[in-house]
C-alpha positions in Angstrom: -73.4 -5.9 24.8 -70.4 -5.8 24.2 -68.5 -4.6 27.5 -64.7 -3.0 27.6 -64.1 -6.2 29.3 -65.7 -8.9 26.4 -63.8 -6.8 24.1 -60.5 -7.2 25.7 -60.7 -11.0 25.5 -61.3 -10.4 21.9 -57.9 -8.8 21.5 -56.0 -10.5 23.5 -57.6 -14.0 21.4 -56.1 -11.8 18.1 -53.1 -11.2 19.6 -52.5 -14.5 20.3 -53.8 -16.3 17.0 -51.3 -13.7 15.7 -48.4 -15.0 17.2 -50.0 -18.8 16.2 -50.3 -17.5 12.7 -46.7 -16.1 12.1 -44.8 -18.9 14.4 -44.1 -16.1 16.9 -43.9 -17.4 20.4 -46.8 -17.9 23.1 -46.8 -14.3 24.5 -44.3 -12.5 22.6 -46.6 -9.6 22.7 -47.6 -7.6 25.3 -50.6 -5.4 25.0 -50.6 -2.0 26.2 -54.3 -0.6 26.7 -54.3 3.0 25.8 -56.5 4.3 29.3 -56.6 8.3 27.8 -59.7 10.5 28.4 -61.3 7.3 30.0 -61.6 7.7 33.9 -60.7 5.0 37.2 -63.7 4.0 37.3 -63.8 3.5 33.4 -60.4 1.6 34.0 -61.0 -0.4 37.0 -63.1 -3.3 35.3 -60.0 -3.9 32.6 -57.6 -4.1 35.9 -60.1 -6.7 38.0 -60.4 -8.6 34.5 -56.1 -8.8 35.1 -55.0 -6.6 32.8 -51.8 -4.7 33.8 -49.9 -2.7 31.0 -51.8 0.7 30.5 -50.9 3.7 27.9 -51.5 7.2 28.7 -50.8 10.3 26.7 -50.9 13.0 29.1 -48.5 13.3 32.1 -51.1 16.0 34.0 -54.2 13.5 33.1 -52.7 10.5 34.1 -51.4 12.2 37.7 -55.1 12.4 38.3 -56.3 8.5 38.3 -52.9 6.3 38.3 -52.0 7.1 41.6 -54.6 5.9 42.9 -55.3 2.9 40.7 -51.1 1.5 41.5 -51.8 1.9 44.9 -54.8 -0.9 44.3 -53.0 -2.6 41.6 -49.2 -2.3 42.6 -48.0 -4.5 39.5 -49.7 -2.1 36.7 -47.1 -1.4 34.5 -47.6 2.5 33.5 -46.8 3.9 29.6 -46.3 7.3 28.6 -47.1 6.6 25.0 -47.6 10.9 24.4 -45.9 13.8 23.5 -43.6 14.3 26.7 -42.5 18.4 27.2 -39.1 18.8 29.6 -41.2 20.9 32.0 -43.4 18.2 32.6 -40.3 15.3 33.3 -40.1 15.3 36.8 -43.4 14.5 37.0 -43.4 12.1 34.5 -40.0 10.0 35.9 -42.3 9.9 39.0 -45.0 8.5 37.9 -44.5 6.3 34.5 -42.5 3.0 34.5 -41.8 3.0 30.8 -41.2 6.1 28.9 -41.9 5.4 24.6 -41.1 8.9 23.4 -38.2 10.1 23.5 -37.3 12.1 20.6 -35.0 14.9 20.9 -31.5 15.8 22.8 -33.4 18.5 25.1 -36.2 15.7 26.4 -33.1 13.1 26.8 -31.1 15.1 28.8 -34.1 15.8 31.0 -35.0 12.5 32.1 -31.6 11.4 32.2 -31.5 14.8 35.3 -34.4 13.3 36.8 -33.5 9.3 37.1 -30.4 10.6 39.0 -32.3 12.9 40.8 -34.7 10.8 41.5 -33.2 7.5 41.7 -35.9 5.9 39.5 -35.2 3.8 35.9 -37.8 4.4 34.0 -37.6 1.6 30.8 -37.0 4.0 27.9 -37.9 4.3 24.2 -37.2 6.3 21.3 -40.2 7.9 19.2 -39.3 7.4 15.6 -41.4 9.8 13.3 -41.5 7.0 10.8 -43.4 9.2 8.3 -41.9 11.9 8.4 -45.3 14.0 9.3 -44.7 17.6 10.1 -47.7 17.6 13.0 -45.8 14.3 14.8 -43.5 14.2 17.2 -40.7 11.7 16.9 -36.8 11.8 15.5 -36.6 11.5 11.4 -35.8 7.9 10.3 -32.2 9.2 9.3 -31.6 10.4 12.5 -32.7 7.6 14.7 -29.8 5.1 15.0 -27.2 8.1 15.9 -30.1 9.1 18.4 -30.3 6.1 20.4 -26.0 5.7 20.6 -26.0 9.7 21.7 -28.9 8.9 24.0 -26.4 6.0 25.5 -23.0 7.8 25.1 -23.9 11.4 26.0 -27.2 10.9 28.6 -25.6 7.7 29.9 -29.6 6.5 28.7 -30.4 2.8 28.0 -33.0 2.4 25.2 -34.5 -0.8 25.3 -36.6 0.2 21.9 -38.2 2.4 19.6 -42.0 3.3 19.0 -44.0 4.7 16.2 -47.1 5.5 15.1 -47.5 5.0 10.8 -49.1 8.0 8.8 -53.2 7.4 8.7 -54.6 6.3 5.7 -51.7 4.5 4.5 -50.7 0.7 4.4 -48.8 0.4 7.8 -46.7 -2.6 6.6 -43.7 -0.3 5.2 -43.6 1.5 8.1 -43.6 -1.2 10.3 -41.0 -2.4 8.0 -39.1 0.3 8.6 -39.0 0.7 12.0 -37.7 -3.4 12.2 -34.7 -2.4 10.6 -34.0 1.2 12.5 -34.4 -1.3 15.8 -31.6 -3.9 14.4 -29.4 -1.4 13.3 -29.4 0.8 16.4 -29.3 -2.4 18.6 -32.4 -2.4 20.5 -34.8 -5.4 21.0 -38.5 -3.8 21.6 -40.6 -2.3 19.1 -43.4 -0.7 20.3 -46.2 -0.2 17.2 -49.2 -1.4 16.1 -52.7 0.7 17.4 -56.7 -0.9 17.3 -56.8 -0.9 13.5 -53.3 -2.3 13.0 -52.2 -4.4 15.5 -52.6 -8.0 13.9 -50.1 -6.2 11.2 -47.7 -4.6 13.6 -47.4 -8.1 14.8 -46.5 -9.8 11.6 -43.9 -6.9 11.2 -42.4 -7.8 14.7 -44.0 -5.6 16.9 -43.1 -6.8 21.0 -45.6 -4.4 22.4 -49.2 -3.2 20.6 -51.0 0.0 22.2 -54.4 -0.7 21.9 -57.5 2.1 23.0 -60.5 2.0 21.3 -60.7 -1.8 20.4 -60.8 -2.3 23.9 -62.3 1.1 25.4 -64.5 2.0 22.8 -64.8 5.3 20.7 -63.3 8.3 22.9 
């Protein structure tokens, strides 16, 4: 019977195989295990198996389980990969090590203020609404490069990467290619793209991290 731990091993093996196939350096792609909706009991076996990068969608949900887990596993790196409201900026800066969803000036300003106030400096990504979908968060692709520059100049934020979620049911390749192009234009090195259904494709288009949930933890 497959377990989350065995599925984790399979995902890691496929990442390594795709790195090799595409001529990328071994270890070039980080795996962020997406633990949203799963409780601490479900997450612990993955931690025990050595996984240390995790992603959560909601600040409040993460606050309910990760402080104790991080105390037990102090080398965990926790990523916020869901939309962020400005009234949760303080909580997000306090808990997360990486915030991947900076997508508008109000959030950039709130994060900058909290980082100064708390003396804590999570790493930051800009989320791009790569398919220009009205229901999705993210800055428009045409505005992304200018927004990254504004984050640097106006808010003194160091943006290290871009993140996206392609439209469901479409070939993700062109969207990943566009994010790669925008990252080069914006002068950022990291690309958070690819989920359970398309992470191998994302690696082929230059992803430096992939966000995999159901392929590890199973269906929600």
